[in-house]
LOLO-962150 format. One line per field, with one value per residue (C-alpha): x, y, z; residue in one letter. Coordinates in steps of 0.2 Angstrom, whole numbers, plus 2048, in hexadecimal, padded with zeros to 3 digits. Each point is the difference from the previous one (the first is absolute). Example, Ala and Ser with C-alpha at 12.3 -4.5 7.8 and 13.67 -1.06 7.14 Angstrom:
c1 = 83E, 806 $
c2 = 7EA, 811 $
c3 = 827, 7FD $
residuo = A, S $
//
This chain:
c1 = 897, 7F6, 7F7, 7F2, 7FB, 7F1, 801, 7F5, 7FE, 7F3, 7FE, 7F6, 7F0, 803, 807, 80A, 809, 7F8, 80D, 804, 80C, 807, 810, 806, 80B, 811, 800, 7ED, 7F7, 7F2, 7F1, 7FA, 7ED, 7F3, 7F4, 806, 805, 801, 813, 80A, 80C, 801, 807, 80D, 805, 802, 80A, 80B, 802, 7F9, 7F3, 7FF, 7F1, 7F7, 801, 808, 80F, 807, 80F, 80C, 80F, 810, 808, 7F0, 800, 7EF, 7FB, 7F1, 7FC, 7FF, 7F0, 809, 806, 813, 807, 810, 80C, 807, 7FC, 7F3, 80D, 80C, 7F2, 7FB, 812, 802, 7F3, 80D, 809, 80D, 805, 801, 80B, 80C, 802, 804, 80C, 808, 805, 80A, 806, 813, 802, 802, 7F7, 7F1, 800, 7FF, 7F2, 7F6, 802, 7FB, 7F0, 7FC, 801, 7F5, 7F2, 802, 803, 806, 7F0, 7F6, 7FD, 7F9, 7F4, 7FB, 7FD, 7F5, 7F5, 7FE, 7FC, 7F3, 7F8, 7FF, 810, 80A, 813, 7FF, 7F4, 80B, 80E, 7F5, 7FE, 7F3, 7FA, 7FA, 7F3, 7EF, 7FC, 7F8, 80F, 80C, 7F6, 804, 812, 7FE, 7F9, 80E, 80D, 7F7, 7FF, 813, 805, 7F9, 7FB, 7FD, 7EE, 7F8, 7F1, 7F6, 7F0, 7F5, 80F, 7F6, 7F7, 80E, 802, 7F7, 7FA, 811, 80A, 7F3, 802, 813, 7FF, 7F5, 80C, 80F, 7F8, 7FA, 813, 807, 80B, 7FD, 7F0, 7F4, 7F1, 7F5, 7F1, 7F5, 7EF, 805, 7F9, 80B, 80F, 7FA, 7FC, 810, 80D, 7F9, 802, 7F9, 7F3, 800, 7EF, 7FD, 7EE, 7F9, 811, 806, 80C, 7FD, 80D, 7F9, 80A, 7FD, 7FC, 7F2, 7F3, 805, 7FE, 7EF, 7FA, 807, 7F8, 7EF, 801, 805, 7F1, 7F4, 806, 7FF, 7EE, 7FC, 808, 7F6, 7F0, 803, 805, 7F1, 7F5, 809, 7FE, 7ED, 7FF, 809, 7F6, 7F0, 804, 805, 7F0, 7F5, 808, 808, 7F2, 7FE, 807, 804, 809, 808, 811, 800, 7FA, 80E, 80C, 7FA, 801, 812, 802, 7F8, 80C, 80F, 7FA, 80C, 7F8, 805, 800, 7FE, 80E, 7F8, 806, 7FD, 7F3, 807, 7F5, 7FD, 805, 7F2, 803, 7EF, 7FE, 7FC, 7ED, 801, 80E, 808, 802, 811, 80D, 801, 812, 809, 812, 808, 813, 7FE, 80F, 800, 80C, 803, 806, 80D, 803, 7F7, 7FE, 7F5, 7FE, 7F8, 7F1, 7F3, 7F4, 7ED, 7F8, 7EE, 7F3, 803, 813, 80B, 811, 810, 80E, 811, 811, 80D, 7FD, 806, 7FB, 7EF, 7F2, 7FA, 802, 7F5, 7F3, 7FF, 7FE, 7F2, 7F7, 801, 80B, 80E, 7FE, 809, 810, 7FC, 7F4, 7EE, 7F7, 7EE, 7F5, 7ED, 7F7, 7F9, 80F, 802, 810, 803, 813, 809, 812, 809, 807, 7EF, 7FF, 809, 7F2, 7F4, 7FB, 80A, 7F3, 7F1, 7F7, 7F9, 7EF, 807, 807, 7F0, 7F4, 805, 7FD, 7EE, 7F9, 7EE, 801, 7FB, 80D, 7F9, 803, 811, 804, 7F9, 80C, 80F, 7FB, 7FF, 812, 807, 7FD, 7F0, 7FA, 80D, 80E, 7F8, 805, 812, 80D, 80A, 810, 7FA, 7FC, 80C, 808, 7F4, 7F1, 806, 802, 7EF, 7F9, 809, 7F9, 7EF, 801, 808, 7F2, 7F2, 7F5, 802, 80D, 801, 813, 80A, 813, 809, 812, 808, 7EF, 807, 80D, 7FB, 7F2, 802, 7FD, 7EE, 7FD, 809, 7F4, 7F1, 807, 802, 7EE, 7FB, 809, 7F9, 7EE, 803, 7F8, 80B, 811, 80F, 812, 80C, 812, 805, 80F, 7F4, 801, 7F0, 7F6, 805, 7FE, 7EE, 7FA, 809, 7FB, 80C, 812, 809, 812, 806, 813, 80B, 7F6, 7F0, 7F1, 7FD, 7F6, 80B, 7FE, 7FF, 7FA, 807, 80B, 807, 803, 80A, 80B, 802, 805, 80C, 808, 802, 808, 80D, 804, 801, 80B, 80F, 80B, 807, 80B, 805, 7EE, 7FD, 80F, 7FA, 7EF, 808, 80B, 7F1, 7F6, 80E, 802, 7ED, 801, 80C, 7F5, 7F3, 7EF, 7F7, 80B, 7FD, 7EE, 7F9, 7F0, 7F9, 7FE, 7F8, 7F4, 7FB, 7FE, 7F5, 7F5, 7FE, 7FB, 7F3, 7F9, 7FE, 7F8, 7F3, 7FD, 7FC, 7F5, 7F6, 7FD, 7FB, 7F3, 7F9, 7FE, 7F8, 7F4, 7FB, 7FF, 7F5, 7F2, 7F1, 7FE, 812, 801, 7EF, 801, 811, 808, 80E, 805, 7FE, 80B, 80E, 7FF, 802, 80F, 807, 7FE, 809, 80F, 800, 800, 80F, 809, 7FC, 807, 810, 801, 7FD, 80E, 80C, 7FB, 804, 811, 805, 7FA, 80B, 80F, 7FB, 800, 811, 807, 7FA, 806, 812 $
c2 = 9F9, 7FD, 810, 800, 812, 805, 7F1, 800, 7F2, 7FA, 7F1, 806, 808, 7F8, 80B, 7F4, 80D, 812, 80B, 7F1, 803, 7F5, 7FF, 7EE, 7FF, 7F8, 7ED, 800, 7F0, 806, 7F7, 808, 7FD, 806, 7F8, 7F6, 80B, 810, 802, 7F7, 7F8, 810, 809, 7F2, 803, 813, 7FD, 7F4, 80E, 7F5, 80D, 813, 809, 80D, 80B, 801, 7F5, 7F2, 803, 7F3, 802, 800, 7EE, 7F8, 7EE, 7FA, 7ED, 7FA, 7EF, 801, 7FA, 7F4, 7F0, 7FD, 7F1, 7F8, 7F2, 808, 7F9, 808, 804, 808, 80B, 806, 804, 80A, 80C, 808, 80A, 807, 7EF, 7F8, 80E, 7FF, 7EE, 801, 80E, 7F6, 7F2, 80C, 80E, 802, 810, 7FC, 80F, 7FD, 7ED, 806, 80C, 7F2, 7F4, 80D, 804, 7EE, 7FE, 810, 7F9, 7EE, 7FA, 7EF, 7FD, 805, 7ED, 7FC, 80F, 7FC, 7EE, 805, 80B, 7F2, 7F3, 80C, 801, 7EE, 7FA, 7F2, 7FE, 7F6, 80B, 80F, 7F9, 7FB, 80B, 80E, 7F9, 7F0, 809, 807, 812, 801, 7F8, 80B, 810, 7FA, 800, 812, 804, 7F7, 80B, 810, 7FC, 7FA, 811, 808, 811, 810, 800, 7F0, 801, 7F0, 7FE, 7F1, 7F6, 7F2, 7FC, 7F3, 7F9, 7F2, 802, 7FB, 80C, 80E, 7FD, 801, 810, 808, 7FC, 806, 811, 803, 801, 808, 80E, 80D, 807, 7F4, 805, 7F1, 7FF, 7F2, 7FA, 7F4, 808, 7F5, 806, 812, 7FE, 7F7, 80A, 811, 80F, 80C, 7FF, 80A, 801, 805, 806, 80B, 806, 805, 7F8, 800, 7F8, 7F8, 7FB, 7EE, 7EF, 7FC, 7FD, 810, 809, 7F9, 805, 812, 802, 7FA, 80C, 80E, 7FB, 801, 811, 806, 7FA, 80A, 810, 7FD, 7FE, 810, 80A, 7FA, 806, 811, 801, 7FD, 80D, 80D, 7FB, 802, 811, 805, 7F9, 809, 811, 802, 80B, 80A, 811, 801, 7EF, 801, 804, 7F1, 7F5, 805, 7FD, 7EE, 7FC, 805, 7F4, 7F2, 803, 7FF, 7EF, 7F3, 7F0, 7F1, 7EF, 7F0, 7F3, 7F4, 7EF, 7F7, 7F3, 7EE, 7F3, 7F1, 7EF, 7F3, 7ED, 7F7, 7F3, 7EE, 7FD, 7F0, 7FD, 7EF, 7F3, 7FF, 7FB, 807, 7FA, 7F2, 7FB, 7F0, 7FD, 80A, 806, 80D, 806, 800, 7F1, 7F7, 80F, 7FF, 811, 7FB, 7F0, 7F8, 80B, 7FC, 80E, 804, 810, 804, 80B, 80F, 7FF, 810, 7FA, 80B, 7F7, 805, 7FC, 807, 800, 7F0, 7F5, 7FB, 80B, 802, 7ED, 7FD, 80C, 7F7, 7F0, 806, 807, 7F0, 808, 7F4, 7ED, 7F8, 7F6, 7F4, 7FF, 806, 811, 7FF, 80F, 802, 7FC, 811, 80A, 80F, 80A, 812, 802, 811, 802, 80F, 7F8, 7FD, 813, 7FB, 7F5, 80E, 804, 811, 804, 7FD, 80A, 7FB, 7FE, 7F4, 7F6, 7FF, 7FD, 7EE, 7FC, 806, 7F7, 806, 80F, 812, 80D, 809, 7F1, 7FE, 812, 7FF, 7F1, 80A, 80E, 7F4, 7FB, 812, 805, 80B, 80A, 804, 7F7, 7EF, 805, 804, 7F6, 7F4, 809, 810, 7F9, 802, 7F1, 802, 801, 7F0, 7F7, 806, 7F9, 7EF, 7FE, 804, 7F3, 7F3, 802, 803, 7F1, 800, 7F2, 7F5, 805, 80F, 7FE, 811, 800, 811, 80A, 811, 804, 810, 804, 810, 801, 803, 7F3, 7F3, 805, 7FD, 7EF, 7FB, 805, 7F5, 7F1, 801, 802, 7F1, 7F0, 7F2, 7FA, 80B, 7FC, 80F, 802, 812, 80B, 80C, 7FC, 80A, 7F6, 7F0, 807, 806, 7F1, 7F0, 7F6, 7F2, 801, 7F2, 800, 7FA, 7FB, 7F1, 7F7, 7FF, 80B, 800, 80C, 80E, 802, 813, 810, 80C, 808, 7EF, 7FD, 810, 7FC, 7EE, 808, 80D, 7F3, 7F3, 80E, 803, 7EE, 7FD, 80E, 7F8, 810, 7FE, 7F1, 7FF, 7FE, 7F4, 7F5, 801, 7FA, 7F2, 7FA, 801, 7F5, 7F4, 7FF, 7FD, 7F1, 7F7, 803, 7F3, 802, 805, 80E, 808, 801, 811, 800, 810, 7FB, 7F0, 80A, 80A, 7F0, 7F9, 810, 7FF, 7EE, 804, 80E, 7F4, 7F3, 80E, 804, 7EE, 7FE, 810, 7FB, 7EE, 808, 80B, 7F1, 7F5, 80E, 800, 7ED, 800, 809, 7F3, 805, 801, 7EF, 802, 812, 7FF, 7EF, 805, 80E, 7F5, 7F3, 80D, 806, 7EF, 7FD, 811, 7FA, 7F0, 80A, 80C, 7F1, 7F9, 811, 802, 7EF, 804, 811, 7F8, 7F3, 80F, 809, 7F1, 7FE, 812, 801, 7F1, 809, 810, 7F7, 7F8, 811, 808, 7F2, 804 $
c3 = 53B, 7F0, 7FB, 7F3, 7FC, 7F6, 7F5, 7F0, 7F4, 7F4, 7F4, 7F1, 807, 811, 80E, 80B, 80B, 803, 809, 80C, 80E, 80E, 80A, 806, 80F, 800, 804, 7FF, 7FB, 7F5, 7F9, 7F0, 7FD, 7F4, 7F4, 7F1, 7F2, 80B, 7FC, 80D, 7F4, 7F6, 810, 802, 7EE, 803, 810, 7F7, 7F2, 7F2, 7FC, 803, 808, 7F7, 80F, 811, 805, 80A, 80B, 807, 80B, 7F5, 7FC, 806, 7FA, 7FA, 7FF, 7F6, 7F8, 7ED, 7F8, 7F5, 808, 7FF, 7F6, 7FA, 804, 810, 811, 80B, 80E, 7F4, 7F8, 812, 804, 7F0, 807, 80B, 7F3, 80B, 807, 7EE, 7FA, 80F, 7FF, 7ED, 803, 80E, 7F4, 7F5, 80C, 802, 80A, 812, 806, 7F4, 806, 812, 7FC, 7F7, 80E, 80D, 7F6, 7FE, 813, 803, 7F5, 807, 7EE, 806, 80A, 7F0, 7FA, 811, 800, 7EE, 805, 80E, 7F5, 7F3, 80D, 808, 7EE, 7FE, 7F8, 809, 7FF, 7F0, 7F7, 804, 7F5, 7F1, 7F1, 7FF, 7EF, 809, 809, 7FB, 7FF, 811, 808, 7F7, 806, 811, 7FC, 7FA, 810, 80A, 7F6, 804, 812, 800, 7F9, 80F, 7F8, 809, 7FA, 7FC, 7F4, 7FF, 7F5, 806, 806, 806, 7F0, 7FB, 811, 809, 812, 807, 7F6, 804, 813, 7FE, 7F6, 80C, 80E, 7F6, 7FB, 812, 805, 7F0, 805, 7F2, 7F8, 7F8, 7F5, 7FC, 7F5, 807, 802, 80E, 80F, 80C, 7F8, 801, 812, 805, 7F6, 7FD, 80D, 7F3, 7F3, 7F0, 7F8, 7EE, 7FD, 7F3, 7FB, 811, 80C, 813, 80C, 810, 80F, 805, 7F8, 7F4, 80E, 808, 7F0, 7FD, 811, 7FE, 7EF, 806, 80E, 7F5, 7F4, 80F, 805, 7EE, 7FE, 810, 7F8, 7F0, 809, 80A, 7F0, 7F7, 80F, 7FF, 7ED, 802, 80D, 7F6, 7F0, 809, 806, 7EE, 7F9, 80D, 7FF, 7EF, 7FA, 810, 7FF, 813, 800, 7EE, 807, 80D, 7F2, 7F5, 80E, 802, 7EE, 801, 80F, 7F6, 7F2, 80C, 808, 7FA, 7FB, 80B, 7F8, 80A, 7FF, 7F4, 7FE, 7EF, 802, 801, 7F8, 80B, 7FB, 801, 801, 7FE, 80D, 7FB, 7FE, 80B, 80C, 7FE, 80E, 807, 7FD, 7EE, 7FD, 809, 7FC, 806, 7FD, 7F0, 7F6, 7F2, 7F3, 7ED, 7F6, 80A, 80B, 811, 808, 80F, 809, 80F, 800, 80E, 800, 801, 7FA, 806, 7F7, 80B, 802, 7FD, 7FD, 7FD, 7F8, 806, 7F9, 7F4, 7ED, 7F8, 80F, 7F8, 805, 7EE, 7FE, 80F, 7FB, 7EF, 809, 80B, 7F1, 7F6, 7F3, 804, 804, 80E, 7FC, 80E, 80E, 800, 7FE, 802, 7FC, 802, 7F0, 7FF, 804, 7F5, 802, 7FB, 7FD, 7FE, 7FC, 7FA, 7F1, 7F9, 7FC, 7F0, 7FC, 7FE, 7EE, 7FD, 7F2, 80C, 80D, 811, 7F7, 7F3, 80E, 80B, 7F2, 7FC, 812, 7FF, 7F0, 7FC, 80C, 7FA, 7FD, 80F, 80C, 7F9, 803, 811, 804, 7F9, 80C, 80F, 7FD, 7FE, 7EE, 7FF, 7F1, 7F3, 80A, 7FA, 7EE, 804, 7F7, 80B, 7FA, 807, 811, 80F, 808, 80F, 7F4, 7F7, 811, 805, 7F0, 802, 811, 7FB, 7F2, 80C, 80D, 7F3, 804, 813, 802, 810, 801, 7FB, 7FE, 7FE, 7FB, 804, 7FD, 807, 7F3, 7F7, 80D, 80A, 813, 7FF, 7F3, 80B, 80E, 7F5, 7FB, 812, 803, 7F1, 806, 811, 7FA, 7F4, 808, 7F8, 803, 7FC, 7FD, 7FF, 7F9, 803, 805, 809, 812, 804, 7F4, 808, 812, 7FB, 7F6, 805, 810, 7FC, 7FA, 7F6, 7FD, 7EF, 803, 7FF, 7F3, 80A, 807, 813, 80C, 807, 812, 803, 7F9, 7F3, 80E, 804, 7EE, 7FD, 80F, 7F8, 7EF, 807, 80B, 7F1, 7F6, 80C, 803, 7ED, 7FD, 7F8, 801, 811, 7FE, 812, 805, 7F2, 806, 812, 7FB, 7F6, 80E, 80C, 7F4, 7FE, 813, 802, 7F4, 80C, 80F, 805, 7F7, 810, 804, 7EF, 802, 801, 80B, 7F9, 7EE, 806, 80A, 7F1, 7F5, 80D, 801, 7ED, 800, 80E, 7F6, 7F1, 80C, 806, 7EE, 7FB, 80F, 7FD, 7EE, 805, 80C, 7F3, 7F4, 80E, 804, 7ED, 7FF, 810, 7F7, 7FD, 7EE, 7FA, 7F7, 7F8, 7FB, 7F8, 801, 7F5, 80B, 80F, 7F9, 7FC, 812, 807, 7F5, 805, 812, 7FD, 7F9, 80E, 80D, 7F7, 800, 812, 805, 7F7, 809, 811, 7FC, 7FB, 810, 80B, 7F8, 802, 812, 804, 7F8, 809, 811, 7FD, 7FB, 810, 80A, 7FB $
residuo = M, L, H, I, N, D, L, T, Y, R, I, G, P, R, L, L, F, D, S, A, T, A, A, L, P, D, R, A, R, V, G, F, V, G, R, N, G, A, G, K, T, T, L, F, R, M, I, A, G, E, I, D, P, E, G, G, S, I, K, L, P, R, Q, T, R, L, G, R, V, E, Q, E, A, P, G, G, P, G, A, L, I, D, F, V, L, S, A, D, K, E, R, T, A, L, L, A, E, A, E, T, A, T, D, P, L, R, I, A, D, I, Q, T, R, L, V, D, I, D, A, H, G, A, P, A, R, A, A, R, I, L, A, G, L, G, F, D, H, A, A, Q, H, R, A, L, S, E, F, S, G, G, W, R, M, R, V, A, L, A, A, V, L, F, S, A, P, D, I, L, L, L, D, E, P, T, N, Y, L, D, L, E, G, A, L, W, L, V, D, Y, L, A, H, Y, P, A, M, V, I, V, I, S, H, D, R, D, L, L, D, D, V, A, D, H, I, L, H, L, D, Q, G, K, L, T, L, W, T, G, N, Y, T, S, F, E, K, Q, R, R, E, Q, Q, A, V, R, L, K, H, I, K, K, Q, E, E, H, R, K, H, L, Q, S, F, V, D, R, F, R, A, S, A, T, K, A, R, Q, A, Q, S, R, I, K, M, L, A, R, L, D, S, L, D, A, I, V, D, E, D, V, L, P, F, K, F, P, S, P, A, K, P, L, S, P, P, I, V, T, M, E, R, A, S, A, G, Y, G, E, T, T, V, L, R, A, L, D, L, V, I, S, N, D, D, R, I, G, L, L, G, S, N, G, N, G, K, S, T, F, A, K, L, V, A, G, R, L, D, P, L, T, G, M, V, R, R, S, S, N, L, D, V, G, F, F, A, Q, H, Q, I, D, D, L, D, P, R, G, T, P, Y, S, H, V, A, P, L, M, P, G, S, T, E, A, K, I, R, A, R, C, A, S, I, G, F, P, N, V, K, A, E, T, R, I, T, E, L, S, G, G, E, K, A, R, L, L, M, G, L, A, T, F, N, G, P, S, M, V, I, L, D, E, P, T, N, H, L, D, I, D, S, R, A, A, L, I, D, A, I, N, D, Y, E, G, A, V, I, L, V, S, H, D, R, R, L, L, E, A, C, A, D, R, L, W, L, V, A, D, G, T, V, K, P, F, D, G, D, M, E, D, Y, Q, R, Y, V, L, G, M, A, R, L, S, D, G, A, D, Q, K, A, K, D, A, L, K, L, T, A, E, A, A, K, R, E, P, A, R, T, R, K, D, A, Q, P, L, R, K, K, I, E, A, V, E, D, R, I, Q, K, F, E, A, L, M, Q, R, I, D, A, T, L, A, K, P, D, V, F, T, K, D, P, T, K, A, G, Q, L, A, Q, Q, R, S, E, L, E, R, A, L, S, R, A, E, A, E, W, L, E, L, S, N, E, Y, D, E, A, M, A, N $
//
């Protein structure tokens, strides 16, 4: 067990831990939660022995091995797989000694120990972990120095997982992962055979992994049994009971005080009055469980909805210079679409978002946008573009020329920076506050479409819930890129998969996608050479078979359903345009708009024709496959 006894620690005048106590069971998977800045990372540092508490103690079993991702990304010329393998210190030392040992008894001991720790299976295990975190076989043998900081932090996480410590300490492990890596990590941690303590604002991770929740609030630690949803329910129930007790106590206090006030001066009742004064003094003050208020997000909806479709792509390709990232894009986006983009990092999600927003021109093909389309674009890297010497007020004021200071401050308050917070320097804002400011600026004028690229990084659980409410209240189109499964489940009604150089509708929900990702991770695992060779032989044998016998009816069925979905979308949009064009005054009232609608209908008609031809071809293939 891990024992935390009467822990006290402060940073300057702030008391982070006030005689905090908790006992974590062996092999527990613990979600560690609390407000940003409450001291969660500080506790990790104390558990790791990096800093000493002012009072109290932290006790671990002897020879406990701790695993924690260092804050600095690893680097150097060594290959990723070698860096991960080196995390097992014992294996590395034994292999080195085996090269030089001459004593037969020592050699036997070394080889026995290598067998005990499955040293020869270590490369396969390291490869599996790296593959799950997004590194294919070729990437695993590239140098660390070739990757960006975010990818190198994934390697650091892989090394810690590979070392299989007795207590695994993870601080926001999904921050550097895409959705696919996060889904794999959740599955890995759910089956981890030793103690895990994870700080996370990802509610799905806390629900799927944790069997205990350690809550840090007002300097105290409380351990709850169950996952995050169970913790939240228990805590609310406790709060309701506590409020009832507070109400009863106040009624009792008023009754005693009333008696004292009535009979304090009475000679016959003076003794009873003094007795009740003592009772009042002995009454402990019960405080309600008070949650800090979470400021809401607010995305102003467009003043006037645009006529659909707002974006149409026909055989479009996108990329940079001579490099094509995405090709053969035939997609339509309506004014009320909520689209979640799926796919591993590096497959082109950001490229597609830029293409939709008009920040990137197509290399080939056509991308047509509504003439009045206004896109609000948020991406995490834009935080670096904020003026570090500025304040929320100085960033909002230029967007409201001619407005009074009172109006500008009111707008600052509406995006989450009331009163003196509007004058706080950007350098003093937390990561979550900077993200809130950026989202407020991106959606300032009520755009017709909002594109959010990883908006939940640095947001706590309650702030993420507030963001979901804001997205669902917003009346324009939304495109989401996020590793937060709950955000996608709550806000996206269409899922598009960015993979294999193109973008296509994904047939299924997030649970289907999780199964797809974990299945692909197992198939792409290059560690098991026998399985790999078997797959290769199967593929070669399939090439020698007649074409008809190689057809898989199920994938064809899914393609047909995706095309049918596209056809229905085209037809629905055409019906809406037809209804507008059928109005008697549409051509006299706004001839320009009427002309645009007529042109959009022609484009939809051509797209519908192509989709119907594709449906007919796929249906013929499906019928032939089913006949064999």
